[in-house]
C-alpha positions, 0 to 999 in steps of 0.5 A, a space after each residue: 753183261 751189258 750189251 754195249 759199251 757207251 762212249 757218253 761224251 761222243 754219243 757213239 758206241 763202239 758197236 756202231 763204229 764196228 758195225 760196218 765190219 760186223 755187217 759183212 761178217 766177223 772175218 772183216 773184224 779179224 782182218 781189222 784187228 790184224 792190220 791194227 796190230 801191224 800198223 801199231 808196230 810200224 807207226 807207234 802212236 796208232 792205238 793198237 792196244 785199244 783195238 785189242 781191247 775192243 776185240 776182246 769185248 766183242 769176243 766175250 760178248 759172243 760176237 767173235 771167236 776169242 781164239 781168232 781175235 787173239 790170234 789176229 792181234 798176235 800174228 799182226 803184231 809179229 808181222 809188224 815187228 818182223 818188217 822192222 826187224 828185216 829193215 834193220 837187218 837189211 838197211 842198217 842203222 843209217 836208214 833209220 837215223 837219216 829217215 825224215 819220217 822217223 825223227 831224231 832217234 839215233 840215241 834211242 836206237 843206239 841204246 836199244 842196240 846195247 840192250 839187245 846185245 846185253 840182254 839178248 832174248 829177254 829184252 826181245 821177249 819183254 819188249 812189248 812192255 817197254 812203251 815208247 821203244 817197242 818198235 826200236 827193239 825190233 829194229 835193233 834186233 835186226 841191226 845186230 843180226 839176232 837169229 831170225 828164228 829166235 826173234 820170231 819165237 820170242 817176239 810172238 811169245 811176248 805178244 802172246 803174254 802182253 795181249 793175253 794180259 789185255 784180253 784176259 783182263 777184259 774176260 775177267 771183268 766181263 760182268 763189269 763191262 761198263 767200266 772197261 767202256 769208260 777206260 776205252 773212252 779215256 784211252 781213246 782221248 789220250 791217244 788222239 792227243 798223243 797222235 796230234 802231238 806226234 803229227 805236229 812234231 813230225 811237221 815241225 821236224 820236217 820244217 826245221 830240217 828244210 830251213 836248215 838245208 836252205 841256210 
């Protein structure tokens, strides 16, 4: 197996990007993986899945414990989803649809509430597979007061399944690690574009609300 994943266009390897953490011990990478999963749930444009793939690469290359990396991304995801759940449960729908930073999500949130109410545990379990509304499912579960124990168990199980697929794919393709490196490189570029668009939309949204308030 190749010892490095090259990002040919950037001239930087993922090992170099993670060198700071690795030089201070594997625990810092586990913390980074945990926090990246937390942040991805709170701020969906953040490329948490990409870092999960990176963690899997380091695990199959022997630099990390596969079990510890797997646990870090799963419990990080659960922590982030739980924050949204409790915000939904304690603050309610109005907190999210009136928050400037969250944008116009009233229609999506209402739809997620109906989904959670109709499908219950199934939508929570499979929420990780619904790109674009993953975080709203956690919020909706809190708003309609899904039992907290049910939410935690099903959400964690959903993360285990999703991350198991991602990290398992890296493990199965460990002898073709260069292909994964190419995929991660492409994934990084797409996410950077998505983040740029999201930031632009965020700034434009604040500006339009400001103009509307002045008129």
